[in-house]
C-alpha positions as CSV (number, residue, x, y, z in Angstrom):
1,X,11.1,33.9,-46.2
2,X,12.8,31.0,-44.8
3,X,13.5,30.1,-41.2
4,X,16.5,30.4,-40.1
5,X,18.1,27.2,-38.7
6,X,19.4,27.5,-34.6
7,X,22.3,27.6,-34.0
8,X,25.2,26.7,-30.6
9,X,27.9,29.0,-30.9
10,X,31.3,28.0,-28.5
11,X,33.4,26.1,-27.1
12,X,33.1,22.7,-26.1
13,X,35.7,20.3,-24.1
14,X,35.9,16.6,-24.4
15,X,35.6,14.7,-21.0
16,X,38.0,14.9,-18.6
17,X,39.8,17.9,-20.7
18,X,42.3,19.9,-18.5
19,X,41.5,17.8,-14.8
20,X,37.9,18.1,-14.6
21,X,35.1,15.7,-14.2
22,X,32.5,14.6,-15.9
23,X,28.8,15.5,-13.7
24,X,25.9,13.6,-15.3
25,X,22.9,14.5,-12.5
26,X,19.2,12.3,-13.3
27,X,16.2,13.9,-12.0
28,X,14.1,12.3,-9.9
29,X,11.5,9.6,-10.8
30,X,7.8,10.9,-10.0
31,X,7.3,7.3,-9.4
32,X,7.2,7.2,-5.4
33,X,5.4,10.5,-5.7
34,X,2.4,8.7,-7.9
35,X,2.0,5.4,-5.2
36,X,2.8,8.1,-2.5
37,X,-0.7,9.5,-3.4
38,X,-2.4,6.8,-4.8
39,X,-1.6,4.9,-0.4
40,X,-2.5,8.1,0.7
41,X,-6.2,7.6,-1.3
42,X,-6.2,4.7,0.2
43,X,-5.5,5.3,3.6
44,X,-7.7,7.5,3.7
45,X,-10.6,5.0,2.8
46,X,-9.9,2.7,4.7
47,X,-9.9,5.0,7.5
48,X,-13.1,6.0,6.6
49,X,-14.4,2.1,6.3
50,X,-13.2,1.2,9.5
51,X,-14.9,4.6,11.2
52,X,-18.1,3.6,9.7
53,X,-17.5,0.1,10.6
54,X,-18.3,0.8,14.4
55,X,-21.6,2.2,13.4
56,X,-22.5,-1.5,13.0
57,X,-25.5,-2.8,14.5
58,X,-24.6,-5.9,15.2
59,X,-27.6,-6.8,18.0
60,X,-28.0,-10.4,16.9
61,X,-24.4,-11.8,17.3
62,X,-22.6,-13.5,20.3
63,X,-20.4,-11.7,21.7
64,X,-17.6,-13.3,20.5
65,X,-17.7,-12.5,17.1
66,X,-18.7,-8.6,18.6
67,X,-15.1,-9.0,19.6
68,X,-14.0,-10.0,17.1
69,X,-15.4,-7.3,15.0
70,X,-14.3,-5.3,16.8
71,X,-10.6,-6.3,17.7
72,X,-10.1,-6.7,13.4
73,X,-11.7,-3.1,12.9
74,X,-9.5,-1.6,15.1
75,X,-6.8,-2.9,13.3
76,X,-7.6,-2.2,10.3
77,X,-7.8,1.7,11.7
78,X,-4.4,1.6,12.6
79,X,-3.4,-0.6,9.5
80,X,-5.2,1.4,7.0
81,X,-3.6,5.0,8.7
82,X,-0.6,3.7,9.0
83,X,-0.4,2.9,4.9
84,X,-2.0,6.3,4.9
85,X,1.5,7.8,6.6
86,X,2.9,5.0,4.5
87,X,1.7,7.2,1.3
88,X,3.0,10.7,2.3
89,X,7.4,9.0,3.4
90,X,7.0,7.5,-0.5
91,X,6.0,11.5,-1.5
92,X,8.5,12.6,0.4
93,X,11.0,9.9,-1.1
94,X,12.2,8.3,2.3
95,X,12.7,4.7,2.3
96,X,10.9,4.6,4.6
97,X,7.6,4.4,3.4
98,X,8.3,1.2,1.6
99,X,8.6,-0.7,5.3
100,X,6.0,1.1,7.1
101,X,3.8,0.1,3.9
102,X,4.8,-2.8,4.5
103,X,4.0,-3.7,8.5
104,X,0.8,-2.4,7.6
105,X,-0.6,-4.5,5.0
106,X,1.1,-7.3,7.3
107,X,-1.9,-6.1,10.3
108,X,-4.4,-6.3,7.1
109,X,-3.6,-9.6,7.1
110,X,-3.8,-10.5,10.2
111,X,-7.0,-8.9,11.1
112,X,-7.9,-10.5,7.4
113,X,-7.0,-14.3,8.7
114,X,-8.9,-14.0,11.9
115,X,-12.4,-12.7,10.1
116,X,-12.1,-15.1,7.7
117,X,-11.3,-18.5,10.1
118,X,-14.0,-17.2,12.8
119,X,-16.7,-16.9,9.9
120,X,-15.6,-20.1,8.4
121,X,-16.4,-21.5,11.7
122,X,-19.9,-19.7,12.1
123,X,-20.3,-21.2,8.6
124,X,-19.5,-25.1,8.9
125,X,-21.6,-24.7,12.6
126,X,-24.4,-23.5,10.2
127,X,-24.3,-24.9,6.9
128,X,-21.9,-28.2,7.4
129,X,-18.5,-28.8,7.3
130,X,-18.4,-27.8,3.1
131,X,-20.0,-24.6,3.1
132,X,-16.9,-23.5,6.2
133,X,-14.1,-24.0,3.4
134,X,-15.6,-22.6,0.9
135,X,-15.8,-19.8,3.4
136,X,-12.5,-19.9,4.1
137,X,-11.0,-20.5,0.5
138,X,-12.5,-17.4,-0.5
139,X,-11.8,-15.3,2.0
140,X,-8.1,-16.8,1.5
141,X,-7.6,-15.6,-1.6
142,X,-9.4,-12.5,-1.2
143,X,-6.9,-12.1,1.7
144,X,-4.2,-13.3,-0.3
145,X,-5.6,-11.1,-3.5
146,X,-5.7,-7.9,-1.1
147,X,-2.4,-8.2,0.5
148,X,-0.9,-8.9,-2.5
149,X,-2.1,-5.4,-4.4
150,X,-1.2,-3.4,-1.4
151,X,2.4,-4.6,-1.3
152,X,3.2,-3.6,-5.0
153,X,1.6,-0.5,-4.5
154,X,4.4,0.7,-1.4
155,X,6.6,-2.4,-3.1
156,X,6.2,-0.5,-6.7
157,X,8.9,3.0,-5.8
158,X,11.4,0.9,-4.4
159,X,11.4,-1.3,-7.2
160,X,11.4,1.1,-9.8
161,X,14.5,3.2,-8.9
162,X,15.0,2.9,-5.2
163,X,18.2,4.9,-5.8
164,X,15.6,7.8,-5.3
165,X,14.4,7.3,-1.9
166,X,15.9,8.2,1.2
């Protein structure tokens, strides 16, 4: 016995027939949800990492270095929380999640620059000008890579299909 071919019955009206308009509905892209989840996970890991920094033993360090460490740790904690919140907003298809994400990246870049220049200055004092320059260069490269990667996590939903975001 041969399987029967599927048949469609009824009439199809041409577009615009009888004064009606044709409306095409497109489903929302899943990109904002995916990148929202990624941002939530990265933000959550950042929060955990920043909280663990508060338990670090800093007894051998000077007062200025301790202050810098705690200030940048608080900045990193705030940035990670803001990044996670941006992920929640992206998951809900909110365009404001992109802007909160960029704000979080900005805070992270500022904290990274502070750390880079303070550590480079300490290396320069201890090991010479070349060591300070190498540390500053490495620090700036790492801050740049981090800024680009995190910016892409929050910007790609807007770039891919910004019309899906409210």
